[in-house]
C-alpha positions in Angstrom: 0.0 0.0 0.0 1.2 3.6 -0.8 -0.2 6.3 1.1 -3.0 7.6 -1.1 -3.8 11.3 -1.7 -6.9 11.0 0.6 -5.0 9.2 3.4 -2.1 11.9 3.3 -4.6 14.5 3.3 -6.4 13.1 6.5 -3.1 12.9 8.4 -1.4 16.1 7.1 -4.5 18.2 7.9 -4.7 16.9 11.4 -3.1 19.5 13.7 -2.6 16.8 16.2 -0.6 14.5 13.7 3.1 15.1 13.9 4.3 12.2 11.7 3.7 8.9 10.1 5.4 6.0 8.9 4.5 2.6 7.1 5.9 -0.7 8.2 5.3 -3.7 5.7 5.1 -7.1 6.8 8.1 -9.5 6.0 5.7 -12.6 5.9 2.2 -13.5 6.5 2.9 -14.4 10.2 5.3 -11.5 11.0 5.4 -10.5 14.6 6.6 -7.0 13.7 3.3 -6.1 12.2 1.1 -8.4 14.4 0.4 -10.8 11.4 -1.2 -7.6 9.5 0.3 -7.0 5.9 1.2 -3.5 6.9 1.3 -1.0 9.8 0.5 2.6 9.6 2.2 4.1 12.7 0.8 7.7 13.2 2.7 9.9 15.9 0.4 12.4 17.5 0.5 15.4 19.9 -2.8 14.4 21.4 -2.4 12.5 24.6 -5.8 10.8 24.7 -6.2 8.1 23.6 -2.5 7.5 24.3 -2.4 4.4 22.1 -5.3 4.1 19.7 -5.6 1.0 17.4 -7.7 0.6 14.2 -7.9 -2.6 12.0 -9.1 -2.3 8.4 -8.8 -3.6 4.6 -7.9 -1.6 1.9 -6.7 -2.5 -1.5 -6.7 -6.2 -0.3 -4.3 -5.4 2.5 -4.9 -5.9 6.1 -3.9 -2.8 7.7 -3.2 -2.1 11.3 -3.3 1.8 12.0 -1.8 2.8 15.4 -1.9 6.4 16.8 0.7 6.9 19.5 1.7 9.9 21.5 5.3 11.0 21.4 5.7 10.2 25.0 4.2 6.9 24.4 6.7 6.1 21.7 9.7 7.3 24.0 8.2 5.0 27.0 8.2 2.0 24.6 11.7 2.6 23.7 13.2 3.4 27.1 11.2 0.6 28.9 11.0 -2.1 26.3 7.2 -2.2 26.5 6.9 -2.8 22.8 9.8 -4.8 21.4 8.7 -3.9 17.8 9.0 -0.2 18.2 12.8 -0.1 17.5 12.0 -2.0 14.0 9.1 0.3 13.1 11.3 3.5 13.7 14.4 2.0 11.9 12.9 0.2 9.1 9.4 1.9 8.4 9.0 4.3 5.5 8.5 7.7 6.7 5.6 9.3 4.8 4.8 12.4 6.9 7.1 14.3 9.3 5.9 17.9 10.0 8.4 18.7 12.6 11.1 16.3 11.8 10.4 14.3 15.0 10.4 10.9 13.3 13.7 11.6 11.4 15.2 12.8 14.7 14.2 9.9 16.5 15.5 7.6 14.0 18.8 9.2 14.1 18.8 9.0 18.0 18.2 5.1 17.8 21.0 4.8 15.2 23.4 6.7 17.5 22.2 5.1 20.7 23.3 7.8 23.0 24.9 7.1 26.3 22.2 8.6 28.2 19.7 6.1 26.7 22.1 3.2 27.0 22.4 3.9 30.7 18.8 4.1 31.2 18.2 0.8 29.3 21.0 -0.9 31.4 19.4 0.2 34.6 16.1 -1.0 33.6 16.9 -4.3 32.4 19.2 -5.0 35.3 16.3 -4.0 37.8 14.0 -6.5 36.1 17.0 -9.1 36.1 17.4 -8.5 39.6 13.6 -9.3 40.5 13.6 -12.6 38.5 16.9 -13.5 39.9 15.9 -13.1 43.5 12.4 -14.7 42.9 14.4 -17.9 41.6 16.6 -18.1 44.6 13.5 -17.9 46.8 11.7 -20.6 44.8 14.8 -22.8 45.0 15.0 -22.4 48.7 11.3 -23.5 48.9 11.8 -26.4 46.6 9.4 -24.9 43.7 11.6 -26.1 40.8 9.4 -25.4 38.0 8.8 -21.7 39.2 12.5 -21.4 39.8 13.1 -22.4 36.2 10.7 -20.1 34.9 12.1 -17.1 36.8 15.8 -17.9 36.0 14.8 -18.1 32.3 13.2 -14.8 32.5 16.2 -13.3 34.4 18.5 -14.9 31.6 16.5 -12.9 28.9 17.2 -9.7 30.7 20.9 -10.8 30.8 20.9 -11.3 27.3 19.5 -7.9 26.8 22.2 -6.3 29.1 24.8 -7.8 27.0 23.3 -6.7 23.8 23.0 -3.0 25.1 26.6 -3.1 26.3 27.5 -4.0 22.9 25.9 -0.8 21.5 22.8 -2.4 19.9 19.1 -2.2 20.8 17.6 -5.8 21.8 15.3 -7.1 19.1 12.2 -9.3 19.4 14.3 -12.4 18.5 17.0 -11.8 21.4 18.5 -15.2 21.2 19.5 -15.1 17.6 21.0 -11.7 18.5 22.9 -12.6 21.6 24.3 -15.8 20.0 26.3 -13.6 17.6 27.2 -11.1 20.5 27.8 -13.4 23.4 28.0 -17.0 22.7 28.6 -17.7 26.4 25.0 -16.4 27.3 23.6 -18.5 24.6 25.4 -21.7 25.8 23.8 -21.1 29.3 20.3 -20.8 27.6 20.9 -24.1 25.8 22.0 -25.8 29.0 19.0 -24.6 30.8 16.6 -25.5 28.2 18.2 -28.7 26.6 20.3 -30.2 29.1 19.5 -33.8 30.3 20.6 -32.9 33.9 17.9 -32.7 36.5 15.8 -29.5 36.5 17.1 -28.3 40.1 20.5 -28.9 39.0 20.2 -26.9 35.8 18.6 -23.9 37.6 21.1 -24.1 40.3 23.9 -23.9 37.7 22.4 -20.9 36.0 21.9 -19.2 39.4 25.6 -19.5 40.2 26.4 -18.2 36.8 24.1 -15.2 37.3 25.4 -14.5 40.8 28.9 -14.4 39.6 28.5 -12.6 36.0 25.5 -10.4 36.3 25.7 -9.3 40.1 29.4 -8.0 39.2 27.8 -5.6 36.8 25.6 -4.1 39.3 27.6 -0.9 39.8 27.8 -0.4 36.0 24.2 -1.0 35.3 23.1 1.3 38.1 25.1 4.3 37.0 22.0 6.6 36.4 20.9 6.0 40.0 24.3 6.7 41.3 24.5 9.9 39.5 21.2 11.1 41.0 22.2 10.1 44.3 25.4 11.9 44.1 23.9 15.1 42.8 23.3 16.4 46.3 24.7 15.9 49.9 21.5 15.2 51.5 20.2 11.7 51.5 17.2 10.9 49.2 14.1 9.2 50.0 12.6 6.6 47.9 9.7 8.8 46.8 12.1 11.6 46.0 14.1 9.3 43.7 11.0 7.9 42.0 9.9 11.4 41.0 13.1 12.6 40.1 13.3 13.6 36.3 16.0 11.2 35.3 14.0 8.1 36.8 10.3 8.9 36.8 9.7 7.8 33.4 11.3 4.3 33.9 9.5 1.3 35.0 12.1 -0.2 37.3 12.1 -2.1 40.5 13.7 0.8 42.2 12.8 -0.5 46.0 14.5 -3.8 45.3 17.6 -2.1 43.8 18.0 0.4 46.8 17.9 -2.4 49.1 20.4 -4.7 47.3 22.8 -1.8 46.8 22.5 -1.0 50.4 23.3 -4.6 51.3 26.3 -4.7 49.1 27.5 -1.4 50.7 27.4 0.3 47.1 25.1 3.1 48.7 24.6 4.2 52.2 21.1 3.7 54.0 20.4 6.6 56.4 17.8 6.5 59.1 16.3 10.2 59.6 13.6 11.3 61.9 10.4 10.6 60.3 6.7 12.8 60.1 6.0 10.9 63.5 8.5 10.7 66.5 7.5 7.0 66.7 9.6 6.0 63.5 12.6 6.9 61.4 12.4 7.2 57.6 15.1 5.3 55.4 16.8 7.5 53.0 19.7 6.8 50.6 23.0 8.4 49.6 26.4 7.7 48.2 28.9 6.4 50.9 31.5 9.1 51.9 35.1 8.0 51.1 
């Protein structure tokens, strides 16, 4: 499908539309377009609805039309909420770009600036940490199937961390991607899913590998949080950190990360008088040298 004059006019004349691009399906069952022939992605300035979806047939093509606000696109990219968004922006045909937003976003993704990379690492590490600690708890309680499920999800986040460290964006087919970038992680994935070892032994082995390899990356992956903590001498409450401009748009396991960093003595937990004289509030800061 090419954008017909009436389609272009419909979008170009809408003051809420900033840009649009067309993504064509690679095959009949392509995940990239949710099994549609084509996707028309419309970038809008209008916040409501944030993510509007419309399905229709035109010229014998099944088309998915999605209207997404700029903030929604940026949240998808930052938090990995829609794994197809990177492909859409990089591979789609730009058919409308009133304020050059789409072209600038494409250029930003190609460059993958350090600021975005740091935030993606922090997000993926926090999710890894949640799954990893869940796995250890399930193992302790003898729930081996749940432990297997959790460590497999943790391994996906480890793979994404490796891909981001390599300067690439994680794709939908993360295992094909990481096999080229970090064969060691792919080997662990094979051992977890294909080994003849008992299930509990496979999970325990991968838990040890995660403990050794990924937890050692904690300081590097949490760089954006350390920068915020170091930006003032006064300790930060969890609520203040959650609302900070550098962190507020990120879907991270902030509480779990703070407790883990404090337990590892990478940050300092400080008890200060609370709103009531009966308790102290826990706040966080960078340890003094």
